[in-house]
C-alpha positions as CSV (number, residue, x, y, z in Angstrom):
1,M,49.7,-75.4,-123.0
2,R,46.5,-76.7,-121.3
3,L,43.2,-77.1,-123.0
4,H,39.8,-77.2,-121.3
5,N,37.1,-79.4,-122.4
6,D,33.4,-78.9,-121.9
7,E,33.5,-80.5,-118.5
8,G,36.0,-77.8,-117.3
9,M,38.9,-80.2,-116.9
10,A,42.3,-79.3,-118.2
11,D,43.8,-81.6,-120.8
12,H,47.4,-81.5,-121.9
13,A,47.9,-80.5,-125.5
14,A,51.0,-82.7,-125.7
15,Y,51.0,-85.6,-123.3
16,V,54.3,-85.7,-121.3
17,H,55.0,-89.4,-121.6
18,G,54.1,-89.7,-125.3
19,G,51.1,-90.3,-127.5
20,T,48.8,-93.1,-128.1
21,D,50.3,-94.5,-131.3
22,A,51.0,-98.2,-131.3
23,R,54.7,-97.8,-130.8
24,E,54.3,-95.6,-127.8
25,V,51.6,-97.7,-126.2
26,A,53.9,-100.8,-126.6
27,R,56.8,-98.9,-125.0
28,L,54.7,-97.7,-122.0
29,E,53.1,-101.2,-121.6
30,K,56.6,-102.8,-121.6
31,Q,57.7,-100.3,-118.9
32,A,54.6,-101.1,-116.8
33,D,55.2,-104.8,-117.2
34,F,58.7,-104.3,-115.9
35,T,57.6,-102.4,-112.8
36,A,54.2,-104.0,-112.1
37,G,55.4,-107.0,-110.1
38,R,57.6,-104.9,-107.9
39,T,54.8,-102.3,-107.5
40,F,52.2,-104.9,-106.7
41,S,54.2,-106.4,-103.8
42,A,55.0,-103.0,-102.4
43,L,51.3,-102.0,-102.4
44,G,50.6,-104.4,-99.5
45,F,47.0,-104.9,-100.4
46,T,45.4,-107.2,-97.7
47,K,41.6,-107.2,-98.3
48,G,38.8,-106.9,-100.8
49,G,37.3,-103.7,-101.9
50,K,38.5,-101.1,-104.4
51,V,41.9,-100.1,-105.7
52,L,42.6,-96.9,-107.5
53,D,45.2,-96.7,-110.3
54,L,45.7,-92.9,-110.3
55,A,47.0,-91.5,-113.6
56,C,46.4,-94.9,-115.2
57,G,47.4,-93.9,-118.7
58,H,47.0,-96.9,-120.9
59,G,45.8,-99.1,-118.0
60,R,48.5,-101.7,-118.0
61,H,49.3,-101.4,-114.2
62,A,45.6,-101.5,-113.4
63,R,45.0,-104.6,-115.5
64,F,48.0,-106.3,-113.8
65,F,46.7,-105.4,-110.4
66,A,43.2,-106.6,-111.2
67,G,44.5,-110.0,-112.4
68,R,46.6,-110.6,-109.4
69,L,44.2,-109.2,-106.8
70,Q,41.1,-111.1,-108.1
71,S,42.9,-114.4,-107.7
72,H,43.5,-113.7,-104.0
73,F,40.6,-111.4,-103.2
74,P,37.5,-112.3,-105.2
75,G,35.3,-109.3,-105.8
76,V,38.1,-106.7,-105.6
77,E,37.5,-103.9,-108.0
78,V,40.4,-101.9,-109.7
79,V,39.5,-98.5,-111.1
80,G,41.7,-96.4,-113.4
81,L,41.6,-92.6,-113.5
82,D,43.4,-90.3,-115.8
83,L,43.1,-86.7,-117.0
84,S,43.9,-87.5,-120.6
85,S,41.0,-88.5,-122.8
86,A,43.4,-89.9,-125.4
87,Q,45.2,-92.1,-122.8
88,L,41.8,-93.4,-121.5
89,A,40.7,-94.2,-125.0
90,A,43.9,-96.2,-125.5
91,S,43.2,-98.0,-122.2
92,R,39.7,-98.9,-123.3
93,V,41.1,-100.4,-126.6
94,G,43.9,-102.3,-124.9
95,H,42.0,-103.3,-121.7
96,P,38.3,-103.2,-122.5
97,R,37.1,-104.8,-119.2
98,L,39.0,-102.3,-117.0
99,P,36.8,-99.6,-115.6
100,V,38.4,-96.2,-116.3
101,I,37.2,-92.7,-115.8
102,R,38.4,-89.2,-116.6
103,G,39.3,-87.0,-113.6
104,D,41.6,-84.6,-112.0
105,A,44.0,-86.0,-109.4
106,T,43.6,-82.8,-107.4
107,R,39.8,-83.2,-107.2
108,L,39.2,-86.9,-107.2
109,P,35.5,-87.8,-108.0
110,F,35.2,-90.3,-105.2
111,A,33.7,-90.2,-101.7
112,D,35.9,-90.2,-98.6
113,E,37.5,-93.5,-97.6
114,T,36.5,-95.3,-100.9
115,F,39.7,-97.2,-101.6
116,G,41.7,-99.9,-99.9
117,A,44.8,-99.0,-101.9
118,V,46.0,-96.4,-104.4
119,H,48.8,-96.8,-106.9
120,C,50.2,-94.0,-108.9
121,S,53.1,-94.0,-111.4
122,W,54.9,-90.9,-112.7
123,L,52.4,-88.2,-111.9
124,L,53.7,-86.0,-109.1
125,E,56.7,-84.9,-111.2
126,H,54.3,-83.3,-113.7
127,V,51.7,-81.5,-111.5
128,P,52.1,-78.0,-110.2
129,D,50.9,-78.9,-106.7
130,P,51.9,-82.4,-105.7
131,L,50.6,-81.8,-102.1
132,A,47.1,-81.3,-103.5
133,V,47.2,-84.8,-105.1
134,L,48.5,-86.3,-101.9
135,R,45.8,-84.7,-99.8
136,E,43.2,-86.1,-102.2
137,V,44.7,-89.6,-102.1
138,R,44.7,-89.5,-98.3
139,R,41.0,-88.4,-98.4
140,V,39.9,-91.3,-100.6
141,L,41.9,-94.0,-98.7
142,E,40.2,-96.1,-96.1
143,P,41.8,-95.8,-92.6
144,G,45.0,-97.8,-92.5
145,A,45.1,-98.3,-96.3
146,R,48.3,-97.8,-98.3
147,C,49.2,-95.7,-101.3
148,H,52.2,-96.3,-103.5
149,F,53.8,-93.8,-105.8
150,I,56.5,-94.4,-108.3
151,E,58.5,-91.3,-109.5
152,V,61.6,-90.7,-111.4
153,D,64.6,-89.7,-109.4
154,N,67.1,-88.4,-111.9
155,A,69.6,-87.8,-109.1
156,T,70.3,-91.6,-109.0
157,L,71.9,-91.5,-112.5
158,A,75.6,-92.1,-112.3
159,L,78.1,-92.4,-115.1
160,S,81.6,-93.7,-114.9
161,P,83.5,-92.0,-116.3
162,Q,81.6,-88.8,-115.8
163,S,80.3,-86.9,-118.8
164,E,79.9,-83.1,-118.8
165,A,77.5,-83.4,-121.8
166,V,75.2,-85.9,-120.0
167,D,75.4,-83.9,-116.8
168,E,74.3,-80.8,-118.7
169,V,71.4,-82.7,-120.3
170,M,70.3,-83.9,-116.8
171,R,70.5,-80.4,-115.4
172,R,68.3,-79.2,-118.2
173,L,65.9,-82.1,-117.8
174,N,65.6,-81.5,-114.1
175,A,65.0,-77.7,-114.6
176,A,62.3,-78.5,-117.2
177,Q,60.5,-80.9,-114.9
């Protein structure tokens, strides 16, 4: 189910990756801490300017990037964007200095060629038109800039010995996604 707010943006009635209670925030931030270092090096950021953390959720990746980038590129600005008001509220509590805004990834509220890099974790698997998101990311990237997406690839799960029960759960999960 999708709800529309007074700005006309859809919001999820039940956020896919969980809520904003303290336990879920801690879980998501631990997950971000685990991936952030690997993500940062893959981003290949090489200059000052702006970085977009698309679907920033609680803001942990964006905060990590801001800390690392500002030490190498003074004046760099990291901006978080998410569709969920609740997630942005949690980001503002946990990371009050991080600029975050509400927006739709298929209609980014930025001018062409605004960002020197875009990072996005676990979004494309949840949107009906991933190509629309990718087109928007390409539009807001400066020429030659990079984007980095992290997505779940359930096909990489392997059990030994094989389990029919787990295989069935994974088939259902993939169908639901």
